N, C-alpha and C positions, 0 to 999 in steps of 0.2 A: 503494499499500500503506500502510496505517495506521500510523504509527511507533510507536503505543504501543496495546497492546490492553488491552483490562478481562476480567477471567475472572472468575466467583463460582464457586470449587469447591465451598462449604459456605456453611451459613448465616453472616452476619457476617464473612465474610472474603470478601477481594477481592485477589487477583491482577494486580499492573499490571506489563505485560511491555514491556520495550523492544523495539520489533521491524523492527530492521535487522540481521539475523542475518549478512546478506553483508558487512556493514562492521564485524562484532563489535559490533553497537548504539553504535556511534560517535555523538557528540554534533552535531545541526545545530539550526539555529533551529526548522524544522517540530517537530523532535521536543521540544525545548524548551519550545515552546507549547502543544503537544499533553499535555505532562506537567504542565507548571503548570495546564490546564484539570482534567485526571483528578483530581489531589490537590485542588483546590479544591473539587469536585464531591464527591468523597469524604469529605471535611471537611465539609460538609452533607447528607450522605445520613445519616439515621437506622439504616438496615438495616447500615452498616459501622461493626464495631468492629476489624478488623486489617486491614492492608494489606501486601502482602507484595511487595516489589519484586524482579524479576527480568529476566534477559535472554533474549530467544529464542536458539536455537542453542545452549545450554549455553555462554555466555559471560555475563559481568555486562555490562560498559560499558569501552570500550578510550579513553574519553576523546574530545577533539573531533576530530571528520572532518577530518582536516588536508587532504585532497583537496579536500573543499568550502571550506575556508577560505583556501587557498589558490589556490584555481583563478582563472584569468585571464579576463573580469572575474569579482568575486566575487559571490556569491548576494548581495540587495538587504538580507537578515537579518541577515548579518554586522555592521554597523555596531551593530545592536541585540543582539546576542547576549548583552553580559555585564548587561543589562536582564532578558530573558526568562530568563537561569538563576538569576538573583538570585531571580524570582518564584519558580520552581519551590522554593527552599529557603526562601525566606520562608514556603510554604504548608506545608512540612514542616515548620519551625519551631513556627508556629501550630496546627499538626494536635493534636487531641485524641485521636485514636485511635493504636492501636499499632502502630508501622512497623515489619516484619522485613524486611532483607536478605537474600536468597537470592544469596550470591555463588559462581559458577561460573567458573572459568578466570582471569578477571583483573578487576581495577578499577583503572584509572590514571588519575590526575589529575583529571579531571573526575568520573570514572566514581568513583573514589575517595571523591569529595566527597559522591557519592550516597550511596555505601556507609556512610559513616561519620556521615550524618543520619538512619540508621535505629537506632531504639531497640534493636534485637538485630540480630546479624549471623550469620549461617549461612553460614558458607565450606569450600570442598571444602580437603582435606588439600593437593591438588597446586596448588590456587587461590593467587592472590598479591594484595596489594594495594600500590598504588606512588603515593606522594606524591611524584612525581619532578619537578615544576615547576622547582626549583632546580637540576639538569641541563641545563635549557634556558634559564637565565635568565629565567625568565617568574614572575609572582607568583603565590600559590596562596591568594587571598582565602576562598575558599568552605572548603576545607580547612582553613585556620587559625581560620576561624569555629567550625567543628565541634570541632576537635581543641581548640581553647581551651575550648569549653564542656562537654565529655565527659571531657576527659583532662588530666593535670598537663603542666606547661608542659617539665620533663624528658622526657615520654613525647612532647609535641608534636615536640621539637626532636630527637628520634633517628627520628620518622617524617620530617619535614619538612627536616631539614637535610642526613640522609645521603640522601634517596631512594632507597632501596634496596628491592626487592622484598621484601616482608614474606609469606613462606608461612603458610596456613592454621592450623597448629600452632602458630605464634609468634604470630599475631592473638591466638589465643585464650587464650595464656599471659600476653597483655602486658595483657589484659582489652580488647582493640577487639573481636574477635568473640564472641560466647555461646557458641558451639560449633564445632569442626573436625570436620568427615564425610568419608566416603570423597567421591570427586568424583560418583559416580551418585548418592552418596542425598543430595545438598544440598536439591534442592526438595521430599523427601518430608521430611527432617528439619525444614524451616522451615514444610510444612504442619500438623505432629505439633505444632510449638510453637504456631502460628498457633490451631487447635483447641482448645488449652490454654489459651490467654489469650482466646481468642473466648468461651468457657465463663463470665467473669465478668459482672457485671452490668454494662451497657455503660453508664450512667449514674454508677457505681463507678470506671470505666476511666478517662471523662473528666473528672472531678472529681480525680483524682490525677495524671492527667497534667498535667492544667493547673497544678496546686497542685506539682507537680515542676519545672516551666520556672520559674513566678513564682516561686519559693523561692530560684532560683539568678540569674536574671535579671530585671533591671527595666526593660531597652530595650523599646523595641518592636522585631520582625522587621525591618523597613527600619532602624532605628539599629544592630542587634546586625551586621547583615552589613555595613554601611556602615565600620564601626568598622576591619577590616583593609585596608580601602584608604586610609581616611583616614590610617592609620599608616604607608602606604607613598609616600616621597618620590618614587617614578615613577609613581603611581598615574595622573596625568595624561599620561603617554607613552603614545605608540601603539604597542602590542608586536603583532609577526605570528607567530602559532605557527610555529614552525621544526622542530621534533623529530619524528620520526616516530613519534608516541606508537600509532598505530593502524595501524602498518604488520605 
């Protein structure tokens, strides 16, 4: 089964669907590879103006698939997963397409980083985002990179140091989510927003997105996502995921 599906519901809008519903779309190396390939291809596709990221089975992403990461023997891709995942985020960072996240049920840890990477986030009222690595003694470099880019240090601390589940209405109040809507309406609301944004002139969208990013950041994508790791004194340590973020 393809771990990432691509759907084109209307002109200029593409749905990128994490497709591991039996594992609540938890992250693996093959999924990261496919997601990186997909985002890079869409970044080069003149027919695409808006990318909607969502999960199959009415769930966004539960984080790392710990059954895969902690299996014995481990899959060959585990050793390279960090670079595979950074590649996905570099592609999103460099994208001059508008990216919308349709957050149903949960976005946890690695899934939260993917949600925070979106330009707009539409979330269900009972859904939640959780940057919970602090509860596992784990680093959260991708989450920290996006929080630092999009939000204040105070808000980043509230999200990353508490490690709480933040429900849809509060995500909207904090400015992390664009809208919180009834849980059954998340994808429809994301599509409504996507249709509105896709009506804009594509060249104008790309120029403004590129300008927005370069106004705030002078580093390359590679440099930007290397900074949180460089600031971590334990970045060179071998850390094994140990908490059931996808149970």
